[in-house]
C-alpha positions in Angstrom: 44.9 39.8 -29.7 42.8 37.0 -30.9 44.6 34.5 -28.2 43.4 36.3 -25.9 39.7 36.8 -26.7 39.5 33.4 -27.2 41.0 32.3 -23.7 38.7 34.7 -21.6 35.7 33.6 -24.1 36.5 29.7 -22.9 36.6 30.9 -19.2 33.9 32.8 -19.3 32.0 29.8 -21.1 33.5 27.4 -18.7 32.2 29.7 -15.8 28.5 30.0 -17.4 28.2 26.0 -17.9 29.2 25.8 -14.0 27.0 28.4 -13.2 23.9 26.8 -15.3 24.3 23.3 -13.8 24.8 24.9 -10.4 21.3 26.8 -10.9 19.1 23.5 -11.2 17.2 22.6 -9.1 17.5 19.5 -6.7 14.3 16.9 -7.5 11.9 17.4 -4.7 11.5 14.3 -2.4 8.8 12.1 -3.2 5.6 11.0 -0.8 5.7 8.8 1.5 3.0 6.7 3.6 3.4 5.0 6.7 1.5 2.1 8.1 1.1 0.8 11.5 -1.5 -2.1 13.0 -2.8 -2.0 16.7 -3.2 -5.7 17.0 -0.8 -8.3 14.7 -2.4 -11.0 16.2 -6.1 -11.3 16.6 -8.7 -14.0 16.4 -11.4 -14.9 13.9 -13.9 -11.2 13.8 -11.7 -9.2 15.5 -11.3 -5.9 14.2 -7.7 -4.0 14.0 -6.9 -0.4 13.4 -4.7 0.5 11.0 -3.2 4.2 11.3 -0.3 6.4 9.8 1.3 8.9 8.5 1.9 10.9 4.8 4.3 13.4 3.6 3.9 15.4 0.7 0.4 13.9 -0.3 -2.4 15.7 -1.1 -4.8 16.4 2.0 -7.9 14.7 0.8 -5.9 11.9 -0.4 -7.7 8.8 -0.3 -5.6 6.0 0.6 -6.6 2.7 0.1 -5.9 -0.9 2.1 -4.6 -3.3 -0.1 -3.6 -7.0 0.8 -1.1 -9.1 -1.2 -2.7 -12.3 -2.7 -0.1 -14.8 -3.9 2.5 -12.1 -6.0 -0.1 -9.3 -6.3 -1.8 -7.1 -4.4 -5.3 -6.4 -4.4 -7.5 -3.4 -3.1 -10.3 -4.3 0.0 -12.9 -1.7 0.0 -11.5 -0.2 2.9 -10.4 3.8 2.4 -9.3 6.8 4.5 -9.2 10.9 3.2 -5.8 11.7 4.4 -6.3 14.5 7.3 -3.3 17.0 8.6 -1.4 14.4 7.0 -2.5 11.3 8.8 -4.7 8.5 8.4 -7.2 6.0 10.3 -8.8 3.0 9.0 -10.1 -0.2 10.5 -10.8 -3.8 8.9 -12.6 -7.1 10.3 -10.3 -10.5 10.1 -12.6 -13.6 9.8 -10.4 -16.0 7.4 -7.5 -18.1 9.7 -4.0 -17.1 8.7 -1.4 -14.3 7.9 -2.7 -11.4 5.7 0.4 -9.2 4.3 -1.0 -5.6 4.3 -0.1 -2.4 2.7 -1.7 1.0 2.0 -1.8 3.0 -0.9 -2.5 6.6 -3.2 -1.8 6.5 -6.6 1.7 5.2 -6.9 2.4 5.9 -3.6 2.7 2.4 -1.0 3.2 2.1 2.5 5.7 -0.8 4.2 3.7 -3.8 4.3 2.5 -5.4 7.7 1.4 -9.1 8.9 -1.7 -9.9 10.8 -1.9 -13.1 12.3 -5.5 -14.4 13.0 -5.5 -17.5 15.0 
């Protein structure tokens, strides 16, 4: 009889363990930001408009435009608030060359885009 009770207890414990791991919810997807520039090649003094969409960012969050300087990213004084999962911001480019840019909100960053000033 004790062997039968031990076998049933062992089987019950295994079922509870399997059920407990199956009940654990998958982690929520991470927030994301997209970035598009209306022009990728401009003349000095031209304004480039950046637009994008966000997923799982809080409504009213502030996204900041950043430029890559060497190996680091520097925040520019260009920001926009997320409205209905989207944003729009603009910046004027004076210095000739290629600028690599992205937008950031907290730890969430977009993929980079390049703007060439000729």
